[in-house]
N, C-alpha and C positions, 0 to 999 in steps of 0.2 A: 638380331633379337631376339637370339636364347639365351645370352647374356641377361637379357633386363625380365622376359618372359619366363615363365619356367614351370613344366608339365611334366606331374609325376601319378601313376599309377599304383592303386593298394586294391587286393584280394579281399574278397569277402570273408566273415567265417564261415565255416562249415556248413551252419543251419541257416544263413541268410545265402548261399550259392547255387540254390535253387533260382534264386528270385532276382541277384545281382549278379552282375556279370563285374564288376569292379566298381573303386571308388575313382572317382579322377580330382587332381588337387590344383591347380594354375595358381601361380603366384606372378606379382608383378612388380617389376616401381621401375616407373615412366619419369619421375621427375626432374625436370629441366629436359625431359624430352619430347618430341611430338607425340600424340595419343595414336594407339595401337589398334589398326581393326582386322579383327581378326574371322575368317570368312571359313565355315566348315561346312562341306556335301554329309550333311546328316544322316545317319542311320535308321533302320525301325525299331527304334529302341526310347521308350519313355524313360524322362532325365528328373531328379530331383534334386534343385541345387539351392545351396546353402550359402546368399549371398546377400548382400547390403540393398535394400535396405531390411530386406523379411524373405522367406524360405520359399521358393516358387516350384511347379513343375510343369515341365516341358513336355507337352503333348507330339510325336512324333511331327516333325517340321520336312513337309513335304516341298519346303523349296530352298534354299540358299538361305542357312542361319549365318544371321552377320553380328558377332558382339565385340563393342569400341570400349576399349584398355584405356586409359589416363590412370595419371599419379599412381599411388601406390595399393595393394591391399592380394589379398588372396580370396578365391572362392571354392567352396569344396561339392562336388557332386555325385551324384547316387547315378549310375549306368543301368539300368532294370535290363535284363535279357527280354530279349523280343518276347513278349505276351507275361513277363514275371508281375508287372504294374497290375494285373486285373485281379488278383487274388485279393489285393489291398483294399480295390473299391467296391461300388455297389453296383455297378454299368457300364458298360462297352467303353473298349481304349479309343475308337473310332471319338467320342465325343469331347475327347480331345486334342482331335487333331489339327495342329496349324492354332494351336492355343498353347497361353499360357498362365494358369490357375494360383493362386495364391495356396500353398501348403496348408494353411491354418485353414483354410474353407472343405478341404477335404480330413484335415489330421485335425483338426481342434487347434489350440492354443498353442498345446506343449511346442507344435513346428516352429511357431518361433520364439518360445523359449532355447529351445536349441538351436534356433541360427543364433542368437545372442551370442553364446558358447563359443559357438565356433568361430564369430567374426572377432572373440576378442582371445583365443588363442592363437599358440602358434606352433604348437609340436605336431606333429605330422600323426603320430599314435593318439593322440589326444583329441584333435578334430575327429579322426575314423571313428573312436569311441564313441564320443559323441552322440554321432548318427547311428553307429550300431545300439547302442542300448535303445533308441530312439526307436529303429526297427524293429528292433528285437521286442520288447514291449506288444507291438502292434502282429505280430508274425502270425499270418496264418495259416488255415492248415495246407496241406499239401492236394495242389492240382495238378491231377494227369493230364488232364487237356492242355493246360500252360506247358508240361513237360513236351505232348505232343507238337502242339503249336511252336514250339524255340526250336524240335529237332526242322522241323519244316523249314521254318527261316534258317536255320545253319545249313541246311542241303540246298537252299539258294544260294548263297555267298559262296560253296565248297565247290559244288559241282557247275560250271561254267556254260556247259552243255543246256542245262536247264533254259530253255527260251519262252516256254510259253506256259498258261496255268494248266491246262488239262494237261500235261505234261505230270507236274506237281502232283496233281490229285490223285490224275495213276498210280505213284511212284508210291502213294500213301494211302491208295484203297480208298478213297473219298472220292464225292462228289465233286463238281467245281463249285455247286450253290452253294454246296456243306463247305468247302475252303474257302469260299467268300464269306458265307459266315464267321468261321474261325476266329479271319483275320480280322473284321471290323471289330469282334465282342476283345480280341484277347491282343492286337499288333496296333492297331489304330490305325493302317496303310492296307490298300488291298493288293490281292498277288500279285496282281500286275504292275502296279506301283513296285512291289517288292523286289519282284523280278528287273526290271527297268533301273533302279534303284543299285544295283547288283552290281548290274553291267554298268553303268558309267562310274559304280566304285573303281572297277577292272580299269576301265580307260583313264580315270583321272590317275592310278598307280603306273599305268604305263607312261604318261605323258612326265609323270614329275621321277620319269630315271631320266627325262635328260640328253634323250639319244634321238636318233633322227628316228621320223613314226613314217610309217604308212600309213595314212591313215584310212584309204579305203578298204586294205586288207583288214583292219582293226575293226572297223566299223563293219565288216563283213564277217569275222572273229566273233563278232559279239550279238552276231545275228540280226544284223539292222537288212533289210532287203537294199538300201545304197547309202552312199556317204552325205547326202545329203540330211536323210532322214535322222543318222546317228548326231550329225552337227546342230542340227534342230533339238533334238532332246538334249544335247549335254550344253548347247549354250541354255536355255531355259531354266535348267535345273543348276548351274554354277554361276552364268551371267556373263560370260567371255566364251566366244568359241574355242575348241579345241586347240586347237593351234597357238591361239594366244596366250591361253592356260600352263601350255606347255615354256611358252619365251619369257615368261612372266617365273615362272619358277611357284606358283602361291602354294 
């Protein structure tokens, strides 16, 4: 499938780097081939996606994101840093959780105008330039709280020893209640969910290695009380058991 579905990533300009992690561009040509179903175990990020027929904002997806590709086309997405979308809007990011909202409802009709430009262009630099111009015209003031929250999420991702919300709160010198409020306001998912999702990503990465895995040892290493609990969490998030995931090479 790599020959017909291609993913590339592009860095934002310096002015947008505090808000945007990267741009992603998916191109596909499945003409004469069966449709392809892409499954993604989402991270705690908001995405703005320029696609047919209109631009959409995807809140944090707390389940398994599934996208069906058929025919030929391309999609350009903006992956905001955790907390990085909040300065662009007027309300808590939690209100977008598990939702897809037309970008024009949040940013006005220019969102659909830029969407048409993206759909009708084909050059990577031109595509990202359209979106960069759109975001730079709406560039918010730096938000130190957004930076703080981004650092919290990055710590969860980088430090696999973090298992509990109170550990994270203690590390950043805030109360658990404040941590929960910050994540609701800026991330769109609870600290507990972010911690658990980070560990499930670790498990999926191990499964992707295609080697024999001691699932009981992996569950213990990820902080689960037993393998059964880990298997339930993984299956609920991914849709299949860890062993089946590893066997299928998803």
